[in-house]
N, C-alpha and C positions, 0 to 999 in steps of 0.2 A: 447619617451625615447631612443629608438634605434638610432634615428637621432641625438639626443643630444650627445649620447655616441660616435657615429661615428664622430661627429664634433670635439670632444675633442681628437680624436686619433691623434698622432703626435704633440700634443701641448707641449710646454716647461714645464719643471718641475716647479711646483708652490708649495709654502708652504701651507699645508693643516692643518686647525685648528683641524680637526678630526684625531685621531690616528687610523689607520687601519692596518691590517696585510698584506694585498695584494693590488696591484693597482686596481683602479676601471675600469677594462675592463669588457667585457660582461660576461665572465666566472666567474670572481671574484665577480662581483655584483650579478650574479645569485646564486653562491655558498653561499655568505653571506646572500642573501635573503632566500635561502632554509635552511641554518643553523638556521637563526633567526626563520623561519617558523617552522622548526622541533623542535627548542627549545621552541617555544611558543605553540606547539601543545599538550603539556601535561596538558592543563588547564581542568577545570571542564566543565560539560555540560552547565552550565549557562554562563561561561565567556570565553570559549575557542575561539569561533568564533569571539567575539568582540576583544579579545586580539590579535588574529592573524591579524585581519584587522587593528588594531591600529599599530601594529608593521610593517605591510606592508606599511601603510601610512607614518610612521616615516622613514622607510628605503627609501621609494621612495622620500620623501621630502629631506632626507639627501643626496641621490644620486643627486637629482636635484640641491641642493645647492652646492654640490661639482662640478658638471658640470658647474653651473653658475660661480663659483669662478674660475675654470680653463679657462672658456671662457673669463672672465674679465681679467685674466692674459694674455691670448692670445691677447685680444684687447690692453692691455697695451704694450705688446711686439710689436704688429703691429704699434701702435702709435709711439713707440720709433723708429721702422724701418722707419716710415714715416718722423719722425723728422730728422733721419740721411740722408734719401734720399733728404729731402728738403734742409738740410744744404749742401749736396753734389751738388744739383742742383743750390743752391744759389752761391756756389763757382764757378761752371761752368759759371753761368751767369756773375759773376764778372770778370772771365777771358775773357769772350766774350766782356764785356764792355771795358776791358783794350785793347783788340785787336781792337775794334771799335775806341777807342781813338787814338790808334797808326795809324790806317788807316786814321782817320780824320787829324792827324798831317801830314801824308804823302800827303793827298789830299791838305792840306794847302801849303805844300812845292811845290806840283805840280802847285798850283795856283800862287805861288810866281814866279816859273819858267816861267809860262805863262805870267805873268806881265813883267818879264824881256824880254821875247820874244816880247811882244808888244812894249816895249821900243826900242828894237832892230829894230823892224819893222818901228817904227817912225823914228829912225835914218836913216834907209834905205830909207824911203820916203823923208827925208830931203836931203839925198845924191842924190836921183833921181831928186828931184827938182833942186838941184844944177847942175846935169848933163843936165837936160832940159834947164836950163838957159845957161849952157855952149854951148849946141847945137844951141840954138837960137842966142846966142851971136857970136859964131864963125862959119865961113863958112867952116871951115876945116872939119867939120863933114859931108859935102855933099858927100864926097867920102865914108863916112860910111853909106850912105843911102842905097846903094845896100846891103851892109852887114847887115844893119838893116832890109831891106826887107827880105833878106834870114833868118835873125834871127827872123823876124816876122813870116815867114813861119814856121820856126822851132818852134817859140813860139806858132803859131796856132796849130801845131801838138801836141806840149806839152799841149796846152789848151784843145785839144781834149782828150788827155790822162788824163788831170786834170778833164775834164768833166766826163770821164769814171770813174775816181777815185771818183768824186763827186757822181756819180750814185751809185758806190759801197758804198760810205759813207752814202748816203741816204738810201740804202738798210740796211746798218748796223744800221742807225738811226731808220728805221722801225722795225728792229729786237729789238733794244733797247726799242722802244715804245711798241712792243708786250710784251717784258719782263716786261716793266713797268705796262702794263695792267694786265699781269699775277700776278705781285707783288700786284697791287691794288685788284685783285680778291682774292689773298691770304690774303691780309689785311682784305677784307670784310669777308672772311671765318673765319679769326681770330676773327674779331668783333662778328660774329655770334656764334663762339665757346665761346667767352667771355660772350655773352648774355646767352648762354646755361649754362655756368659755374655759372653765377650769379643766373640764375633760379634754378640750382641745389643747390647753396648755400642757396637760399631762401627756397627751399624744405627741405634742411637739417636743417635749422633753425626752420622751421615749425615742422619737425619731432622731433627736440629736444624739442620744446614747447609741442608737443603731448606726447613725452616720459615723460616730467616732469608732465604733466597732468595725464598720466597713472600711473606715480609713486605715485602721491598724491592719485589717486583713489585706487591704490593697497595698499597704506598705510592704507586707510580707510577700505578696504576689509580685510586686515590682522587684523586690530583692531576689526572689527566685528567678524572675525573668532576666534580671541582670546576671545572675549566675549562669542561666541558660545561654545568654548572649556571650559571656566569657567562654563557656564550653564551645559554643558555636565558632567563636573566633579561633579557639585552639584547633577545632576541626578544620577550619578554613586554612589555618597555617599548615596543618598536616597535609591537606589537599594541595596547598601551594608547593610544599616540598615534593609531594608525589608528582605534581605537574612538572616541577623542575627536573625530577628524575626522568619522567617521560620525555621531556624536551631533550635532555641529554641523550637518552636512548634514541630519540628521533634524529638527533644530530649524528650519532654513530651510524644509524641506519642510512642517513643521507650520505655520509662518507662512504659507507659500504656500497650504496647504490651508485655513487659516482665512480668508485673503483670498478663495480660491475659494468657500468656504462663504458668505462675505458676499455674493459675487456670486450664488451659487446662491439665497441667501435673497431677494435683490432680484428674481432671476428668478422665484422662487416667489411673491413678492408680485405681480409683474406677471401671472404665470400665474393667480393667484387672482382678480385684477381681471378678467382676460379670461374666467375661468370664471364670474364673477358676471354678466358681460355676456352670455355664452352660456348661457342657462338651459336650452336644449334639450340641451346636451352633458353631462348628469349622469354618464353612464357614463365619459366621458373625464375629467371632473373627479375621479371616484373613482379612475381609473387614475393620473392625475397625482398625486393625494393619496397613493396607495400608493407611487408612485415617489418622491415627496418624502420620505415616511417612510423609505423604503429609503435614500435619499441621506442623510437625517439620521442614520439608523442607521450607514451607512458612515462619515459624518463622526465620529460618536461613537466608532466602532471605530478610525478613524485617530487621533483624539485619545488614545484609550486606548493605541494602539500607540506614539504619541509619548511618553506617560508611561512606558510600559514600557521604551522605549529610553533615556529619562532614568534610570530605575531601573537598567537594565543598565549605563549609564555609571557610576553611583555604585557599583554592585557590582563593576565592573571595577577602579575605583580602589581599593576595599576589598580586592579580590583581589590587586592589585599590592602593597599594603601588607602583606597576609598573606604573600605570596610572599617579600617582602624579609625579614620576620621569620623565615619558614621557612628562608630562605637563611642568616641569621645562626645560627639553631639548628642547621642542618645543618653549618655550619663548626665550631660548638662541639662537636657530636657527633663530627665527623670528628677533631678534635684529641683528644677523649677516647678515641676508638677507637684512634688512633695510640698514645696513652699506654698504653692497655690492652694493645695488641699488643706494645709494648716490655716491659711488665711480664711478659707471657706468655713472651716470648723469654728474659728474665732468669731467670724461674722455671724454664724448660726447661733453661737452661744450668746453673742451680744443681742441678737434679735430676740432670742428666748427671754433674756433678762428684761429687755424693753417691754416685751409683751406681758411679762409677769408684773412689772411696775404699772403698766396701763390697766391690767386687770385689778390690781390693788386699788388704784385710783377710782375705777368704776365701782368697786365694792364700797369704798368710802362715800362716793356720791350717792350710791343706793341707800346706804345707812342714813345719810343726811336727809334724803328724800323721805325715807320712812319716818324719821323724827319729825319732819315738817308735816307729814300727813297726820301723825299722832297729835301734834300741836294744833293743827287745824280742827281735828275732831274734838279735842278738848275745848277749843274756843267755841266751836259750834254747840257743844253740850252746855257750856256756860251761857252762851247766848240764849239757848232754849230755856234754861232755868231762869234767866233774867226775864225773858218774855213772859214766862208763867208767873213770876212774882209781880211783874208789872200788871198783867191781866188781873191777878188777885187784888192788887192794890186799886185798880180801876173799878173792880166789882164792889169793893168795900165802900167806896165813896164816890159820890157824883162829882165832887169838886176836883177829883184827880183825873176826870175824863180827858180834859184838855192836856193835862200832863202825860196821861197815858197815851193820848194821840201823839204827843211829842216823843214819848218813849217808843211808841209804835214806829214813828218815823225814824227814830234813832235805830230801832231794831231792824227796820227795813234797810236803813243805810248800812247797819252792821251786816245784815244778810247779804246786801249787795257787795260789801267789802269782802265778806266771806266767799261770796261767789267769785269776786275778782281774785281773791286769794286762791280759790279752787282752780280758777282759770289759769292763774300764774303757775299753780302746782301742776295743772295739766300741761301747760307749756313746758314747765321744767321736766315733767315726765316725758313729753314728746322729745325734748332736747336729749333727755337721758336715753330715750329709745333711739334717737338719731345717733347719739354717741355709741349706743349698743350696736346699731347697724354699722357705724363706722368701724367699731372694734371688730365686729364680725367680718366686715369686708377686709379689714387688716389681717384678721386671722386667716380668711380665705386667701388673701394675697400671700401671706406667709406660707400657708399650705401649698399654694400654687408654686411659690418659689422652692419650697421643699420638694414638691413633686418634680419641678424642673431639675433640682439638684439630684434627686433620685434618678430621673431620666438621663441626666448627664452622667451619673455614675454608671447606669446601665449601658449607656452608649460607650463610655470608656471601657467597661468590661467587655462589651461586644467588640470594640476596637482591639482590645487585648486578645480576645479569642480569635478575631480575624488575623491579627498579627501572628499569633501562634500558628493558626492554620497556614498562613503564608510562609512562616518559617518551615513548617512541615512540608509545604509544597516545594520550597526551595531545597530542602534536604532531599525530597523525592526526585526533584529535577536534577540535583547534583548526582544522586545515585544513578538516575537514568542516563545523565551525560557520561558518567564514568563507565556505565555498562555499554553505552553507545560507542565511547572511545575505545573500550576494550574490544567490542565487536568489530569496529572499523579497523582497529589494529590487527585483529585476527583475520578479518577479511583481506586487509592489505597484505599480511604475511602469506595468507593462502593464495591470493592473486599473484604475489611475487613468486611463491613456490610453483604455482601453476604456470606462470610465465616462463620460469626457469625450465620446468618440465617440458613445456611446449617448445622452448628453444632447443632443449636436448632432443626432443622428439623430432623437431625440424632438422637438427643436424643429422640425426639418424636417418630421417627421410631423405635428406640430401645425399648422404652416403649411400643409402639404398637405391636412390634414383641413379646415382653415378654407377653403382654396381649393375643396376638393371640396364643402364645405357651401354655399359661395357659388355654385359651379357648379350644385349640385343645386337651390338656390333659383331660379337663373336658368333652369335647364332646366325646373323646375316651372312657372315663369312662362311660358316659351316653350311648354310643353305646354298650359298654359291658353290661351295665345294661339292655338296650333294648334287646340285644341278649339273656341275661339270662332270661329276662321276656318272650321273644318269646319262648325260650326253655321250660320255665315253662308252658307257654300257650300250647305249643305242647304236653307237658306231661299231662296237664289238659285235652286237647282235646282227647288225647289217652285214658286217664282215663274215660272221658265222653263217648268216643266210646265204651270202655269196659263196662261201666255202662249201655250204651244204649243196647249193645248186651245182657248184663245180664237181663236188664229190658224186652227186647224183648223176651228173652227165658222165663222169668218169666211170661210175658203176655201170651205167647203161652201156658205155663203150666197152667196158670190160666184159659185161655180160654178152654184149653183141660180138666182141672179139675174144679169141682165146689167148690174148696177150697176157703176160704175167703182170699182175697189179703190184704197185709199189706199196710197201707196208705203211699203214696210216699213222706213222709215228712222227711225221713231219708237221704238216699243216694242221691236221685235226687235233693232235695233242697240244700243239702250241695254242690253238684257239681255245681248246678246253682249259688249259692252264691259265690263259689270260682271263677267260670268263670266270674261272674259279677265284683268281686273285681279285678281279673286279667285284665278284659277289662278296668276297670277304671284306673288301673295302666298303661295299654298300652296307654290309651288316654292321661294320664298325661305325660308319656314318649314321646308320639307323640307331645304333646304341647311343652314340653321341647325341643324336637328335632327341632320343627318349630322355637321356640325362638332362639335356637342356630344357626339355619340356617339363621335367620334374622340378628343375630349378625355377623355371618360370612359374609353375604352379605353387611352389614354396614361396616365391616372391609375391605371388598374388595372394596367398594366404596371409603372408606377413603384412602386405598392404591392407588386406581386409581387417587383420588384427589392429593395424595402425588406425584404420578408419573407425573401428569399434572404440579404440582408445580416444580418438578425436570426438566420437559421439559421446563417450563418457565425460570427456572434458567439457563438451558443449552442454551436456546435462548439468554438470557441476556449475558451469557459468550461468545457466538458466536458474539453477537453485540459488546461486549468489544474487542474481538479479531479483528473483522473487523475494529472497531474504531482505535485500536492500529496499525493495518496494514495501515489504511488510514493515520494516523498521521505519520507513518514511511515513507509512500510514499510521503506525503506532505513535510516531512523534508529531502527527498532525495537530494534536490538541495541546502540545507543549509549545510555548512561544519560542521560536527560533529567530536568530539574527540573520541579517543578509549574508554575512560571511559564512555562517554555518549552512544556510540554504545553498549558497554557491558551492561550498565544498561537497555537500551531499549530491548536488546536481553533477559536479565534476566526477565524483566517484561513480555515480550511476551511468554517466556518459562513458567513463572509462570501462565500466563493465559491459556496456552495450558495444563499445568498440572492440573489446576483447571477444565478445560473443560473435560479432560480425566477422572479425578476423578468423576465428575458429571455424565459422561457417564457410568462409572463403577457402580455408585450408582443407576442410572436409570435402567441399565440392571439387577442389583441385585433386585431392587424393582419390576421390571417386572417379574423376575423369581419367586419372592415371591408371587406376585399377581397371576401368573399362577398356582403356587402350591396351594395357597388358593382357586383359582377357581376350580382346580382339586379336592381339598378336599371337597369343597361345592358340586361339582357334585357327588362325591362319597357318601357324606352324603345324598344328595337328592335321589340318587339311593337306598341307604340303607333305607331311610325314605319311599320311594315308596314301597320297598319290605316289610318294616314293616307294611305300610298301607294295602298292599295286604294281608299279613298274618293276620292283624287285621280284614280286611273285611272277610277273610276266617273263622277266629275264630267267628266273629259275625254271619256269615252265619251258621256255625256249631252250635253256641249257639242257634240261632233262630230255626234251625232244631231240636235241642234237646228239646227246649221249646215246639215247636209244637208237637214233639213226646210225651213229658211228658203230655202236655194238652190233646193230643189224647188218651193217655193211661188213664189219669185221667177221661176223659169223658167216655171212655170205661168201666172203673171201676165203675164210677157212674151209667152207664147204667146197669151194672150187679147187682147193688144194694148191693154190699158188704159193702158200707159205711153206710147203714141204718140198718145193723144187719141181713139182709136177708141171708148172707152167713153163719152165725152161725146157723141160724135155719135150713138151708138146710143141713149143715154138721151134725147137730144133727139128722136130719131125715135120712140123708144118711149114714154118716160114723162117728161113735163116735171116732174112732182112729184119723181120720183127724181133727175132732174138737178139740181133745186134743192137737194135734200138732199145 
């Protein structure tokens, strides 16, 4: 893209079908791109990344179409420059042709002058023949023999000079031949250049054919891309319908959550009423209040999520409308691109035709130059033949020496003219070479333009591949968003179910706590009853000890005195019966205490199970938090909008709040379990103390029983029960018997 934008720098102004606010330089294109990106970044979590990528693709295609249009304008400008250059070159060639025609006319004039010189030479030869006839006929010329001998000597000297001049002329002829060979070499190089130019023309024609083939292939690719875009629009419509369905489901879930929140508010009111009744459970009220605040926060978060889902629905609808507009713009851009490609093909064909015409003109100019070289060679050969004839004529007669000198001068002038003609031919050849260089530069420029066109086609293909990859990325992002939405919905449902289960467990815990409090009060009352029973038993034991002491004193008195003892059926049996009844009550209270301890142990086990369930819930919440963190890490490479990031942060914060609340509940349950365990240990200690006191009471009762039995046996041994005591008292002491 940067290469294409750099190529269009310095290009002439071209009418742009797109109305823009700033020229398409690097900064403007980047600013427009960032503006579009920032404008499109306010989308929902579901459609933000896809909208941003579509806008980027659209902006990139638009920039590429603008660059292609300006490059086509540059090509048209360059073709116009080539036309002007070719017309200018054509005018120069026409001027050169006029000059060559003028030179040919001058050469023809020179040939006519040479013919006149030949006629003059013939006349001189005739005069020489007449002179020879006159010398042969008259004897008067004998006196001229010496003069003729002297003249012959002079003529021989002149002939030597002429031979030297001939040598010089031959050297000049050799130079002319070398120049001719150089001209032939140049002609061959021109033919080779012509062959190269024809090969380049063939290559350009092949490139034009390949460009037409690529154009047809590109048209098919664009049609397939249009079909893919239509399919993509259908998929987006389906996803819009699915998002509408999800929005309706979210609305239903919101209504259900509102109903559940009403129920929760009712439950909160009931819980508050119960908390007012239970003044002693202030810590539990604080925990419930914190839990209610958390539930209200979760409800507010769920309402915010419902609003966000409604906003996402509206954004999806807006996105669908934007995509429809983008589709229409893409179709318009595609038609414009096809028109531009057709113009490019037409301009390429026109350039190829112009190049073929220029090559034909160069071929014609080369043929004319070859004809001129041949005419020059013929003129040079004719001049050499004439020089030879003139030299022969000068050798034949002394009289023609002066004429031969004139002819020599004429020949020299003719050689000079031929040299000038050769110089003009060389200038023409240099001009032809310059024209060849110009044609080669034009061919190179055409090749460069063709290379640029090929580079532009490659860039367009790369842009198409990039757009296809971006479409794939959009599809993958859509799939990821759908998976993320499904995961978040599943996590939301799981969190709601876990919240409900936690509320149910909390209700069970509250009921269990109430039961434990009631059992605690009952156990405290029973402990008080046991303490009262123990106190009664202690009082009974003290009474029994007093009765024992009294009985012992009485036994001592009876042993010391022969008075008849009273049967121990009054105080001892009553004390024994009372001790037995109190022992039974102590056993019953012990059984009740053991039952209460078992209930407390069961409640402790239930609390431990609840703590384990809370631990499991905490583990599940930790797993959810880890899953959310993993999803957040997986979506770190995906471009998210601010709304989606805020929603993800809210969900993670809600999970952390839920985790913290579960941790608080687990800590509270642990404290309750510890308190119950301490209470159970205290009750066990009190029960052990009661059992020890019971064992002491049983031991004391057994001691009293043994003492009573011992005393009864002693009494029986004394015979007081058989009436012997009365008889003894009668015999011994009537006063005691009366007593």
